[in-house]
N, C-alpha and C positions, 0 to 999 in steps of 0.2 A: 108423433101427431099425425092424423090422416085427414085427409080432405076430399070433398066429394068433386074430383075431378071433371067429371061429365057435366055437373051443373055449373060449374065454373066456366068450363069451356063453351057451354051452350049461352052462358049469359055474356061472355065475352063476345062471341060471333054474332049475337043478337044486337050488343052495342054498336058493332062495325057495321051489321047491315043498315042499322038506324042511322048511322053516320053517312052512309053511302045514300040511302034511298032519301032520306030526309033533308041531308045538307049538301049532297052533291060531292062530298068528299072521295074522290076516284081512289085513293090509297086504301082506304079502309076495306073495299071489297078483295084486294088483295091481303091484306092483314087477317081478313076472315078466314081466307084459304089457309094463311100459314096456322093460323091457331088450330083450324080443322086437322091440318096434318101434323101438329106438334106433338113431341111426347110430354107425358105427363109432367115430368121436369121443367120443360119449357113452358108448360102452360103457366106452371106456378111462377116461372121466373118474369113471364111477361105481365103476368096479373101483377107482381109486386111492382115492376117497372111502372105500370099505368097506374099505380095506386089504390088497387083493387082491397077492400077490406076483406082478407081471406078469413077472419074469425066467422063470416058467415057461411061459410063453406066447410069448416072443420065438421067432421064426422063425429057424430055422439055415440057411436059404438063403441 
């Protein structure tokens, strides 16, 4: 099974930036940087821990 890792990574980073700028959650900025630097496998692990619906990111090719 293949995933759109770039799309998932972008969405996770956007969620972190939103939490930082809208909610004032300072840890979200650090988390966004960690997601940016994470390997593809780490991105999937983080997404699973956060409860993302990975089915939305399945590559249909």
